[in-house]
C-alpha positions, 0 to 999 in steps of 0.5 A: 662290912669289910667284905662288902667293901672290898667288893666294891673296890674290887668292882670299882677295878673291874673294866676298860681303862679310862681313855681321859683319867684326868678332869679339868672344870674350866669357865669360860666368857659368855658366849664361848660355848654358842662359838665352839659349838658353831665350829664343830663338825657333824657329829663332832663333840664339843670337848674332842674340839677343847681336847684337840686345841688343849693338846696343840696349844700344850705341844706348841708351848713345849716346843717354844720352851724347848727352843729358848732353852736350846739357845741359853 
């Protein structure tokens, strides 16, 4: 049994590193998915749009936070 567990653990480590290892589940207001889908470019995935928007907002807030702390 122990040998089988070790083989499973080793098999789980094989392969490429995950590009997006963290997961977030978020509930959104009704109609949000349809609004996102209407804005997608041809071939663009909804998750790609969400990731880009999150990254932009995080950077914006980090810059704002740095400006505020620099003024103190």
